[in-house]
N, C-alpha and C positions, 0 to 999 in steps of 0.2 A: 147965876154964876158969879155975878159981881159981889154978892153979899154972903154967899155960903160956900165954904170949901167942901167939895165932894168927899174929901178924906174924913170929914166929921160925921158922915153918915154911917150908920151900922144897919145892916139889913135885919129885918125881923121876920119871923115865920109864925103864923098862927097855928098852934098845936091844938087839935081837937081832943086828943086823949093820950095820956101817958100810960103805957102798958108795962106790966111786970114781965120779966123774962118768961115766966111760965104761961103767959097769955099769948105768946107768939106761936099759935097753933093753926092747923088747917081749919079747926072748928071756928076760931075767931075770924079767920079770913072768910069762911062761908057766911058768917053772920054779917060781915061788912058787905059782901056781895049782894045781900038781900036789899041793901039800900040803893042799888042801881035803878035806873040809869044815872050815871054821873054826867054832869055838864055844868054850864054856867049857873043855872038855877039850883043845882044840887051838886056842889063840888065834892070830889072824892076826899074822904077824911085824911088828914095828916096826923099820923101817930108818932109817938116818940118812945124810945127806950134809953135808959141811962146805963153808963158804965159797960158798954159793949166793947169787946175786944176784936179788932180787925186782925185776922190770923195771917193773911198775906194779901197781896194786891197786884192786879195787872191791868194794864190799859187795853181796851178793846175798841173796835171800830176801825175804819179805814185809816184814820190818822191819829188813833189813840185818844179820841175825844171822850171816851167813856171809861169808867172804872168798874171793875168787877172784882168782888172779894167775898170770902166767907167771913161771917160774923159769929162770934161766940157770945151767947147771952144766957146766963144761968146754967151753964153746962151743955146747952144745946147749940148746934151749929146750923146757921141758916145762910142761904145764898143772898147776896145783895148786888144790886146794879145801880150805878150812879151815872145817869145820862148827863152829858155835857160837863162833867167835872174832871175829865182826864187831865186838863192843864194844871190841876192842883195836886196831882199825885205826889210830887216831891215835898209837899207840905204835910203829908199825913205820916205820922210816926206810929208804926205798928206796935211799938212797945207801950203806948199809952192807951187808956180806955177812952171811949168816945160816947157822947150823947148823940144819938142818931134820930133825925126826923125822916119819916118815910111814909110811903103808902104801901099797904100790904096787897100782894096779888098772888094768884095761883099761876105758876109757870108750868105749861104743859109742853113736853118735848119728848119725842120718841115713845109716846104712849104713857109716859110717867108724869104725874102731877106732883109738884113740889112747891112749898111755900117760898116766896121770894120777897125781899124787901126792896122796893123801888125808892132809893134814897133821894130825898129832897135836899138835905144838907146835913152836915155833921160838924161837931166841934169837940175839942178835948174836954173830957168830963170835969177837969179841974179848972176850967177857964172862968168860973163865976167870980 
């Protein structure tokens, strides 16, 4: 702390694979599930998609600690959940495209299975 200003740090995320929008499918998710069980010796893959559009956003959880939003990628719309990112809701501009790092999962609710993106992080696509 005496020598390094914490403001100088930028977080990094290791991306295992960048997907094309058309690869965001139940089939891809099923292939990833074959790699289980996930844990310390076999971490769940972190995927990425570029230029995704966040259509709307809402905070969820008892104190709004999570974000839930639909994401449009290549003409298809997918559900996304971002745990513990609710405090950043005001920083997300739904008019801009985003590069999204996520883990893909199958969400089962009321007997229906849907693809869901479990967001690890996101940034505006033009921030390079």
